[in-house]
N, C-alpha and C positions, 0 to 999 in steps of 0.2 A: 503493499499498499506504500502510496506517494504521500511525503509531507508536503502540506500545502502551507505557506508562509503568507502572510497578509505584510503588505507595505504598507508602514503606518504614514509614510511621507506619499501616500497616492491622493494626487491632487484631483482627480476626477469625481471626487465623493462630493456629494452637495451638502453643503453646511445645514444642519437641521433646522437652525433659526430661519435660514432662507426658505429651507422647503416649507415651513409651516405659514411662512409669510407669504409665500407663492400660491398655497392652497386659501389664505384668507382673500387675497386679490382674485382667484379664482371664484370664492363665494361671493363677492363684492360684486363682481361683474355679472354672475347671473340673477343678483338680487337688481340691479339696477336693470338688466336686461328684462325680466319679468315685469318691473313696474313699468317702464316705457312699452312694453308689449300691451300693456292693460291699459295706459293712455292711448294707445292708438286704436285698440277695439273698443273703447268707451268713445272715443272721438268719432268712430264710423257709425256710431248707434243715432246720432244726430243730437238736437238739443245743445248743440256746443257754442259756446260765447269765443271767437276768437277776438285776440286783443294783443297790443304790443307789450312786450316786454320793459320793466322800467328800467331807466338809465342806470340805475345801480347795478343791475344786474351785467351790463358791458362793462360797466369798472371794475366790477369782482372780479371780470375773466381777465382783464389787463393784470390787476394784482395776483393772482393766481400764478400767472405767467411769470411776473418779475419773481414771485416767491421762489419757483423752480430755479430760476438764474441765480438768485443769492444762495441757493443752497448747493447749486452746482458748484459755485465759488468756494463756499466752505468745504467742500468734498474734495476741491482739487488744492486747496490750502493744507487738508488734513493729510494727504499724499507726500507732499512738499514739508508737512512739518511748520507749516508757519501757522504757529500758535494762536497769536491775537488775529490773525484773518480767520481762522476758524470760528473764532469766537463772535465776530463781525457778522460773519457770514449767517452762522446759525441766529444772532439776534435780528438782524434784518428779517430773515426767513420769519420769524417768530412774530415780528410786528406788521408783516404781511399778511399772514395767516392770521391775526386776529383783525385787520382791517377788512380782510375777505368776508370773514363773520359778519362784522359791524355795518359792510354796504348791503351782504343777503338780508340783515335785519333792515335795514332802511328801504329795500327793496319791496319786503314784504308790507312796510307801513306804506309805501307809495301804493302799492297794489290796493291794500285797504281802504286809503284815501278815496280810490276811484270805484268804490263798493264792490272790488274783487274781493270776496273773504272766503274764508274757508267755509265750506256748505257740506253739512250733513246729509241733504235732501238728494237723493239718487238723480231725481229727476230735474234738478236744477240747472238752469244753463250755467251756473257759477262752478260747476262741477269742474270747469275746465281751469280754473283759478285754484280748486283745491288741490288738483295735480300739480301745478307749480309749486305750490307751498310744500306738498307732502315731499315730492322729488326732492328740491333745493332744502328742504329741512332736513331730510335724511342725509342730504350730499354734507350738510353743515355737522352734522354728528360724528361723520367721518372723518371732516377738517379739524374739527374739535379732539378726536384722537389721534390726528397728526400731531396737534400743537403740544399734546402731551408728551408725545414721544421727542417732539425739538426740544421740548421744557428738559427732558431727561438727558439727552444728548448735551444740551446746551450746559447743564449744570456736570456732567462730565467734563466738557472742554474746560470749566472753569478751573477744575484739578488737574489739567493737562492728560487727562486719559483717553482724549483722542488725536491719533498721532498715525504715523505711518506704520507703528508696529501694534495699531489697533483700532483697525477700519471699519470692522466688522458693524459695530453701533451706527456709524453715520452710512454706511452702505444701504444697511436695513432700513434707515430713516429716508434716505434718498428715493429707495425703491418705493415706497409707501407714498410718501409726498408727492413724486411726480404723477404717480398713479392715478391718485384723488386730483390734481390737477387735470389729467387726462379726462378723467370721468365728468368734472366741470365742464370741459369744454365740448366734450362730447353732449351733455345734457341741452347745454345753451346752443349748441346748434340744432340739436333735435327739437327743442323749443321752437325755434326759429323757421325751420323748414316744414314742420309737421303739421 
């Protein structure tokens, strides 16, 4: 019988934390795909009010893109051991993430002021607004999870624990944050073309 040796330096293995993150991302994709499918089915049934998205949703799209750029800056700084640049990039990303959430809130306030409110009535033409509130609100919850992730990484960076020898935390954070940004861009485009 042959002895099989396992090379502990095998770089083809997937990190378990990355694997779990990718499973979470797949679940989020399925979640939003189901909700946007429900949106299309309900819209096809009629009694649907079409309206323009508030300006705040457009602004928040720009903010989420900028936040991805600042996180890319922080990640690149971590590869190059630029410890102060890591902190700056993460702090800017954190502020932009919070600004994104605030702009979403202002968008909801704007919709509410136009009598586009969250409706529990199935046959109401306001159900279109309800879908916007629900989809954007659920997205904001995912952004808030990302903000918590960024805060944790930022705290690690304060103690210089994010550097070229410890890239996994910022890599995981980057994957999640960029994905959540892509989800918002998808939703924004979906709202405007459907």
